[in-house]
C-alpha positions as CSV (number, residue, x, y, z in Angstrom):
1,M,138.4,76.9,68.0
2,P,138.1,77.3,71.8
3,T,137.8,80.7,73.5
4,Y,139.8,81.3,76.6
5,D,139.2,84.0,79.2
6,Y,142.0,86.0,80.9
7,R,142.1,88.7,83.5
8,C,144.7,91.4,83.9
9,K,146.0,91.8,87.5
10,N,147.1,95.3,86.7
11,C,143.8,96.9,85.4
12,D,141.3,94.1,86.2
13,S,140.4,93.9,82.5
14,L,138.7,90.7,81.4
15,F,139.3,89.6,77.9
16,S,138.8,86.6,75.7
17,I,141.1,85.1,73.1
18,E,140.2,82.4,70.5
19,K,143.1,80.1,70.1
20,S,144.2,76.5,69.7
21,M,145.1,74.6,72.8
22,N,148.7,74.5,71.4
23,D,149.0,78.2,70.8
24,P,150.9,80.2,73.5
25,H,149.1,82.2,76.1
26,P,148.8,85.9,75.4
27,E,151.7,87.9,76.7
28,I,150.1,91.3,77.3
29,C,146.8,92.8,78.3
30,P,145.1,94.5,75.3
31,S,143.8,97.3,77.6
32,C,146.9,98.4,79.5
33,S,149.8,96.4,77.9
34,S,150.7,94.8,81.3
35,N,152.2,91.3,81.2
36,N,150.6,90.4,84.6
37,I,147.7,88.3,83.3
38,N,146.1,85.1,84.4
39,R,143.8,82.5,82.8
40,V,140.3,82.7,84.2
41,W,138.8,79.2,85.2
42,E,135.2,80.2,85.8
43,N,132.0,79.1,84.2
44,I,133.4,75.9,82.7
45,Q,130.6,74.2,80.9
46,L,130.6,70.5,80.3
47,K,128.4,69.0,77.6
48,G,126.7,65.6,77.4
49,C,124.8,63.4,79.7
50,D,126.2,60.5,81.5
51,K,125.3,57.8,84.1
52,S,126.1,60.2,87.0
53,S,123.4,62.6,85.7
54,N,119.7,62.1,85.7
55,S,119.7,60.9,82.1
56,G,119.0,57.2,82.7
57,G,122.5,56.2,81.6
58,K,122.1,57.7,78.1
59,N,124.8,59.8,76.5
60,C,123.1,62.3,74.3
61,G,126.1,64.6,73.7
62,G,124.0,67.7,74.0
63,P,124.1,70.5,76.6
64,C,122.8,69.4,80.0
65,R,121.2,71.8,82.4
66,G,119.8,70.7,85.7
67,N,118.3,67.3,85.3
68,C,119.4,66.7,81.7
69,G,115.8,66.9,80.5
70,S,116.7,70.0,78.4
71,C,119.0,68.1,76.2
72,G,116.5,65.5,75.1
73,C,118.3,62.4,76.6
74,R,115.1,61.1,78.1
């Protein structure tokens, strides 16, 4: 199940919640009980190699870092 990051605008607390894509967003901050929270869209990691990367057009489905050599596509 995916983990989603949220930040409270009231206390600046950063917290993560494991939930299905169809589950509702959390309603309150676990630190201060404020309902002024937003989803954090930082550090999104995409996995897999594709033709736009340096993988030679292969799609290995593994984690790619830099030139895709770390995922064994080559």
